[in-house]
Every structure is written in C-alpha cells, then in structure tokens.
N, C-alpha and C positions, 0 to 999 in steps of 0.2 A: 333643178331648173337652171342653176348657175354654177359656173366654174370658179368664180372669184367674187368676193364681196369687198367693196371699197367703202370705208366709213369716212365721209367727208368729201365735199365737192369743191374744195379749193384747188390751188395749183397742184399740190402733191397728189391728191386723189384723182383729179380729172386727167392729169397727164398719164398716170399709171392705168387708169381705166381705159383711156384711148389706146395706149400701147398694147394692153392685154387683149383688147377686142380687135383692133385693126391689124396688129402684127401677128398675134398668137392665135387668133380665131376663138378666143374664149368668150363665154357668155358672162357678162359682168353686171352685177347689181350695185349701184351707187346709193348709199344711204346717207342722207343729210338732215340734220336736226333743224336747220334753219328753213325758211320758206323760199330760199333761192339758192342757185348755184353760184360759184365764183368765190366763195369764202370771203375774206376781208377785202378782196379786190372788186367785189360786186359794185357795179354802178347802175344808175337809173335816172330817169327824168323826174325832177321834183314838180311840185304843183305849178311852178312858173314856167315849166318846160325847159329847165336848164339841167344838163347832164352833170350829176354830182356823184361823188364816191361816198357811199354811206359810212364807211369805216375809216375815213380820213384819206388824204391824198396818196395815190400810188403812181409813182413815176418810174417807167421802165427804162433801165440802162444796163448795158451788157457788153462784155468784151469777147464773148464766144460766138463765132459765126455759126456753129452747130446749133446752139440754142435758138438763135434768131431764125435760122432756116426752119427749125421744127415749128416754132410758133407761127411763122409766116404761112404755114399751111392753113391756118385758121383765121388769119386777119391780114389786112393791109395796114400800113403804118402812116402816122403823121409825125414828121420830124419835130422834136421838141427838146430844147435844152433848158433845164430848170435853173432858175435864179432865185436866190433867197437874200433877204435883208434882215438885219437885226436892229431893233430899236434900242439904241444906247445913247445916253446923254442927249436925248431929244432928236437924234438923227437916225435915219434909216440907212445903215451902213452894210456894205457887202460882207457876207459870210459864206464860205470860209474867209478868214482874215486874209486880205491881200494888200497890195501897195496903196490902193485908194482908201481902204479902211483906215489904215494908220495915218495917212496924210490928212484925211478929213477929220479924224478924231482928235489929233494932236496939233493940227495946223502946221504940219511940217511939209517939206517939199523934197522928200527922199526920192532917190532913184532906186531901181531894183538892187543895185550894188550897195547903196547906203542902207537899205532895209535889211539886207542879210547881216550886215555888221551890227545894226541896231538890235535886231533880234538876239544876236549873240551877246550883246552888252546887257540886255535886261533879263535874259534867261537865267533860271536858277538850276544849275546842273544837279542831276541826281545820279548817284552811283548805280542804282537799280530803279527801273521804271515799274513800279508795282501797282500804283493806283491811278485813277483818272486825273487826280490833281497833279501827280508826278508827270503824266504824259503831256499836260498843257504847260505848266510853269517851266518845264525843262526846255520848251521850245520858244514860248512867247512871253514869259515872265509873269509876274504877279498881277499887274494892273489889268492887262487884257484878259487874264484868267477870271478876275473878279467881275469885270464888266460883261463878258460874253458867255462865260461857261459855268461859273459856280451856281448862280441863281437858277439858270435853265436846268442844270443837272439836278439840283435839289428838288425842283418842282417835278421834273419828269420821273425821277426815280424814288423820291421820298427819302433820299440819302445824300449825305455830303459826298462830293467827288473823292474825298480822302478815304471813303468807305467802299468805293466801287473799283472793280478791276480796271486796269489801264485800257482795255479794249473799247470801253464806252466812248472815250474821247480820242483815243489814239488814231482812229480811222478818219478823223476830220483833219484835212490837210491845212497847212499854212503856206501861203504863196508870196513870193516876192515880186510877182508881176501883177498885171491888172485883170487877169482872167477871173471873171466873177461868176462863172458857171459852177453850180453846186457839184456836178459830176463831170468827170473827164473821160468816161468810157467811150470807146469807138462808136458804139451804137446807142443812140439816145432817141427814143420815139415813143409815141402813145398809140395803142390800137385805134385805127381810124374811126371805127364805129363803137368804141368802148370795150371794156373788158368783158362785160356780160355777153355781148354778141360773140366774142372770141370763145368763151366757154361753151356757149350754145352750140357752136360749130364743132368744138372739140368732142362734145358728148353726143353729137347727132350721129349715132351709129346704130345699125339694126341689132347689134349684139349687146348694146348698153341700155339698161333700164335705170331710171332715176326715181327714187322715192324721197320727196321733200317732207318737211315737218315730221320727221321720223327719227326717234331715238334708236340706236343700235340694239339696245336691250329689248325693244319691242319685237324685233324680228329675229333675234338670236335663237329663241327656242325653236323656230321653224327649221333650223339646220342641225338640230340634235347635237350629239357630242363630237361628231366628226365633220365640222363645217369644211367647205372648200377653202382655197387660198383666201386669206383675209388680210387686207391692207388697212392699217389703222393710222389715221392722220390726226386723231384727237390727242389730248394730253396723255402722256404715258402713265402718269400716276393715276389717272382716272381708270385706265384699263385694269390696273392691278388693285383697284378699290382703295387707293391711298394707303396702302399697307404700311409704308414707312412715314406717312404724313404727306401733306400736299406740297408740291413744288411752288415756290413763291413767284408771283407775276405782278407786273404793274398793268393797270387797265387805263382806259380812256373814256371820257364822256365827250360826245360831239354835239355842239349846238350850231345849228344852221341858221343863216340869216339871209333872206333875199332883199336886195336893195333896189330901189327904183332909179338906178343910175347904170350907165353902160359899163363903167369900170370903177372898182373900189380901191385897187392897189396897183403900183407900178410893176410889180413882179408877182409870180405865182404864190410865194409864201413869205410872210414876215414873221420872224421870231420875236418873242417878248421875253428876254432872259431875266428880267428883274422884278418889278413890283407886282405886275398883273398876276392873277390867279391862273390864267391860261398860258400855254407855252407858245402857240403859234396860230396864225390865221392864214388860211389858204383860199384863194379865189380860183374857182374851177375853170373858168373860161380861158385863162392863160394856158392851162394844161390841155384842154380839149380842142381849142381853136374854134369853139362855137360862136356864132354871131347871134347876139340877142340884145334887146334894148335894156334888159335888166341883168342883174348879176347875183350870184349866190356865193357866200363865203361860209367857211366852217371854222369855229373856234374849238381848240382842243384843250380839254381840262384833264390832266393826269389824275388817276384815282387809284386807291389801294384795293378797292373791291370792284368786281364786274368781270366781263369777259376777259380771258387771258390774252394779252397782247405782247408784252415784253418780258421774256425770262430775265430775272435779275442776276446779273453776272457777279457772283461772289463765290469764293472757294467752297464754302459750306453747301451752297445750292448745287454746285457742280458735283460735289461728292454725293449728294442725295440723288441726283439724276443718275449717276453711275450705278447706284444700287438698283434702281429700276431698270436701267439698261441691261444689267447683268441678268435680271429675271427674264427680260425680253429675249436675250440670246438663247435661253433654254427652251423657248417655245418653237415648235415646228409648225409651219404653215401660217405664221403671223408675221407680217412685215410692218415695221414702224418707220414712217416716212413723214417729213415735214417739220415745221417749226415746233409745234406742240409735242409731237411724238419724239423729237430728238432734243428738246429743250435748248434751242439755240435760235437766235435771231438771224434769219436769212433774208437777203434781198430776193425779189421774185425770181430772177434768173438763177439764183443759187438753189431755190426750191425745185425749179424745173430740172436743173442739172442733177440734183439728188434723186428725183423721181426717175429720170432716164437711166441713171446708174443702177438704181434698185431693179428696174426692169431688166437691164442687161444681166445682172446677177441671177435673177429668177430664170431668165431664158437659158443661161449657161447651166444652171442646176438641172433644169428639165432635160437639156441635151445629154447631160451626164447620166441621168436616170434612164432615159430612152436608150442611150448607147450601151 
C-alpha cells in the first residue's frame, strides 16, 4: 500500500514525508509513537487557553531564504526577536553578555571600545580551545565564566564545562555593543498560528497517512523482509538494538505554571545559572504574541533520565555514534535523518535543511536507477 515509511512526525520526518508525497508522488505512511505530530515543536492550548510549547520553548531563526520559503508554504509568520536575561547577583542581566551586562554588573561606564580592551585584559588565553571552559575564559575571563556559564552548564549537562567539548559554549557570542537579541539571524519569526498548525498543513496530503500512538515495531511485520523506503528519525542506537550500548543523552522535565497576571517576566526567557535547580523559565505569550488576561510559564529541570533531548558532546560519545553510523551506511533502503538519528543537536532550520538535502539525494539516486 505504501512506497515509503517515515518513522517520526517531527521536523525531519514531516518534511521528508511531504516531499516524497508532493514532489515524488509516493504513498507515504508516517508512524509516530506519541499522540501528536510535530515532535518536540508540538504546541497546544493549555487549560487556561494559553498557547504553550509542551517540550520547552522553540524559537525559529534562520539565515536561509530557501528554508524560509519552503516552510512559508505551510504557515504565515509573526516577527519575533527573542531576548533572554540571566539572574546574576540579584540582577536580571542581558545574555549573551554585552555592554549593558558588564556595566550593570560591575558599575562601570565602559564604551564599546573600552569593553573590547577590558575583555582582552581579563581573558585567559588558551593555546588550544578544547573544552567549554576554554571557550569562555579565553574570551571573557574567569569571573564572568563563573557567574554566567559554569553553574548553568553543570546543571544542564551534569558535567563541568571542563569535561565538555568547546562547541557547547563556543556558539554563545560575546558582544561589545548593546544588542540584547539572543539571535542575530536575518529571519526571526514564529509560525503565526503555532507549530502544530504548520505541521498539520505539511502532512495534509492525499498520499500521506499518519498513525499516532504507534511503535514502529508494531507495524514492521506488515512489510515483511523487503519493506519500502524507510526514513528513521528516532535514536540510531535504538534502530540497531543498542548493539554497542546506548548513546548518552540529557533529558528535561517541564513544570508549567499558570499565573493570574497578564505578564510574569520582562522578556521571553530568564536563565538561572546558579543556585536554583531549574535552568530557565520561559513565558510563552512573549513568543506567541497572544493576548490573554493570564499567563503561563514553564520551568526547565535538566535530568539524566527521560526522553532524549540533548546528545552529550564528548569525544567518546561521538566515537560511539560513528560505530552506529557505520552500520547505517551498510543498509540499503533506510535513511537516517534528524537529531536523534544523527546524534547531533540541530536548530529547527538545520533539521529542515538536512531533511531537504536527504530528499535531494534520494531523488538523485532514483533518477540514476531509472536512467
């Protein structure tokens, strides 16, 4: 009945399902173990009628006109530029660290030119940037590292920054101006009616069928030993039965709280890098633009166990992934796409780009076979 099976209805699976059906005319079955489409970007209205993101805040930002054009087929957009504060020494200070962060924290009156020199004076040079600690102290010195980064990273990852690859903190910029936007991408916006509505339109195709609350293993026997094209967006180690052992992940617990006030925070997200057990609190109405007399926030508590969210970037984990990837390369007719299948933390636009690129490779391979 089907030409392709897609396991997982998040960004990777939904984009590939849509392309295979709409562009290639294939009959596609999407199998999703959760009760909803959209993966971790799923949003819904809570009991108070406030649009919330069930799996934590998802803010779309992108520099690729092609990806924006593709997603714009399924949604209109609401411009939104995310801003974050960090609670440090009793103050809600801009993060990424900028001119206002330093002046308010230390009571200084630096200009942008002064700040560049000051950063250079407090930085601890490193011959090689190997760890997350190296990445921070080599740019902003020890004190800002301790106040803004070390505690947050230890909570988030369960490891000291000195034990993590530099990529974890290296992508967080340091600014000498007063720009307090968290992202600087050319396109920053939220789906006008939410992510779930966008996914519904993406999968609303006569050649796409969706099965929710379904484990792939329940339907695999129906396809015998020679299934059609299969797109796997789940954990790659799970596909191979954890043959070499499980890939390590960090998980999150989300605690939602509805408050009987119109606004709870000055910005969308406030980080708590120090004593608190949670890492950040996000207020959804900043993100969605919804007008409502009440507001809902979510607290994020990092956990060692639970659904896999963040691949832990350490050399030994990457080596383990490569063993699984090597097995995957030997399989004909199975495509591994997405965060979990490639054991890498991607932003949403990067997952879309990866899925579109995978579709192009599949299309090229079919053209070669036909030719």
